[in-house]
C-alpha positions as a printed Julia matrix, in Angstrom:
162×3 Matrix{Float64}:
  18.24  -28.87    5.14
  19.62  -25.42    4.38
  17.47  -22.52    3.32
  17.48  -21.39   -0.32
  17.52  -17.6    -0.78
  15.95  -16.07   -3.92
  16.27  -12.4    -4.83
  13.0   -11.52   -6.55
  10.94   -8.57   -7.64
   7.24   -9.22   -6.99
   4.97   -7.37   -9.41
   1.47   -7.0    -8.02
  -1.62   -4.82   -7.76
  -1.2    -2.81   -4.54
  -4.5    -4.27   -3.27
  -2.74   -7.66   -3.31
   0.01   -6.68   -0.82
  -1.17   -9.37    1.61
  -0.58  -12.0    -1.08
   3.06  -10.91   -1.35
   3.48  -11.49    2.39
   1.58  -14.79    2.23
   3.73  -16.04   -0.66
   6.89  -15.39    1.35
   5.38  -17.16    4.39
   4.27  -20.14    2.32
   7.75  -20.62    0.85
   9.57  -20.04    4.13
   7.76  -23.13    5.4
   9.55  -25.0     2.6
  12.99  -23.52    3.43
  12.87  -20.91    0.65
  13.47  -17.29    1.62
  12.32  -14.58   -0.78
  14.21  -11.31   -0.67
  11.76   -8.99   -2.39
  12.83   -5.7    -3.96
   9.39   -4.56   -5.13
   7.78   -1.29   -4.07
   5.18   -1.47   -1.33
   3.87    2.04   -0.78
   2.78    3.13    2.67
  -0.7     4.75    2.68
   0.72    8.29    2.73
   3.03    7.51   -0.19
   0.25    5.75   -2.09
  -1.8     8.94   -1.8
   1.1    10.9    -3.36
   1.31    8.36   -6.17
  -2.46    8.46   -6.75
  -2.33   12.27   -6.98
   0.53   12.01   -9.56
   2.87   13.93   -7.24
   5.69   11.61   -8.35
   6.51   11.54  -12.05
   6.18    8.35  -14.06
   9.84    8.72  -15.12
  10.91    8.68  -11.45
   8.8     5.6   -10.76
  10.15    3.85  -13.88
  13.75    4.56  -12.88
  13.17    3.21   -9.37
  11.4     0.09  -10.63
  14.17   -0.66  -13.16
  16.8    -0.39  -10.41
  14.87   -2.78   -8.2
  14.32   -5.25  -11.05
  17.99   -5.24  -12.05
  18.89   -6.39   -8.53
  16.46   -9.31   -8.67
  17.29  -12.62  -10.29
  13.65  -13.33  -11.14
  10.31  -11.55  -11.34
   7.17  -13.01   -9.79
   3.77  -11.65  -10.86
   0.93  -12.16   -8.38
  -2.15  -12.83  -10.54
  -5.42  -11.65   -9.03
  -8.8   -10.82  -10.52
  -7.78   -7.23  -11.42
  -4.1    -7.74  -12.27
  -4.69   -7.8   -16.04
  -6.03   -4.23  -15.9
  -3.02   -2.77  -14.04
  -0.87   -0.75  -16.44
   2.13   -0.73  -14.09
   2.11   -4.52  -13.74
   2.06   -4.91  -17.52
   4.91   -2.36  -17.81
   6.95   -4.19  -15.15
   6.56   -7.48  -17.03
   7.75   -5.86  -20.28
  10.8    -4.34  -18.57
  11.6    -7.62  -16.82
  11.59   -9.29  -20.23
  13.85   -6.57  -21.66
  16.24   -7.15  -18.74
  16.25  -10.89  -19.47
  14.64  -11.87  -16.17
  12.66  -15.11  -15.84
   9.02  -14.15  -15.23
   6.85  -16.39  -13.06
   3.13  -15.81  -12.73
   1.56  -17.1    -9.51
  -2.22  -17.17   -9.19
  -3.43  -15.63   -5.95
  -4.39  -18.01   -3.14
  -8.03  -18.97   -3.3
  -8.63  -18.37   -7.01
 -10.77  -21.2    -8.32
 -11.34  -20.17  -11.91
  -9.02  -18.78  -14.56
  -8.74  -15.01  -14.68
  -7.49  -12.76  -17.45
  -3.69  -12.53  -17.55
  -1.82   -9.29  -18.26
  -0.98   -9.11  -21.99
   2.76   -9.1   -21.4
   2.55  -12.09  -19.05
   0.88  -14.03  -21.86
   3.81  -13.09  -24.12
   6.8   -13.39  -21.8
   6.07  -15.74  -18.89
   8.55  -18.54  -18.27
   6.01  -20.19  -15.94
   2.48  -19.59  -14.63
   1.56  -21.68  -11.6
  -1.12  -22.14   -8.98
  -0.7   -21.22   -5.32
   1.17  -24.39   -4.36
   4.6   -24.27   -2.74
   6.09  -27.07   -4.83
   4.91  -25.48   -8.11
   6.35  -22.07   -7.15
   9.64  -23.64   -6.01
   9.93  -25.6    -9.27
   9.3   -22.41  -11.29
  11.92  -20.53   -9.23
  14.34  -23.39  -10.01
  13.85  -22.73  -13.73
  11.32  -25.43  -14.61
   8.94  -23.96  -17.18
   5.39  -25.03  -16.44
   1.96  -23.6   -17.08
  -0.97  -24.28  -14.78
  -4.51  -23.2   -14.05
  -5.24  -21.53  -10.69
  -5.96  -24.94   -9.13
  -2.56  -26.31  -10.18
  -3.79  -28.49  -13.05
  -1.8   -28.28  -16.32
  -2.61  -25.49  -18.77
  -1.4   -24.89  -22.3
   1.14  -22.13  -23.02
  -0.22  -19.81  -25.68
   2.83  -17.96  -27.03
   6.12  -16.19  -26.34
   8.28  -16.68  -23.3
  11.79  -16.04  -22.04
  14.52  -18.56  -22.48
  15.9   -19.84  -19.19
  19.6   -20.67  -19.51
């Protein structure tokens, strides 16, 4: 069986960096390779970002470039993701760029958590931490699940996958 390669941008709260790595590992076990263009700041660079030593315009330009390269955007959904302004901004820009947007609940979440506002509006899929669900969403199958993988209702909005 040959490996499927997906060019993605993974939007996430920087505290959830390990989940980005774990998602790639989980899918590689199913012959799916993620090539991720998202920004993962080293501690010294994160300190510069926290001190606002890099302008928001510069960050926005860099993020747009990285999202344009990607075929899809994955949003790692953790307990604090809904409160992250940059994640919400990235989702809005991904929608403006016409990218399919897939929310993936972080591994280990048992109960529903608040979703970022723009994910509620523009998600093409929101799935639990299960390889088959993520692979189906990456293949363009629109599905909405709770963190445990059980079906959930879609509230509104959404991209059209052609």
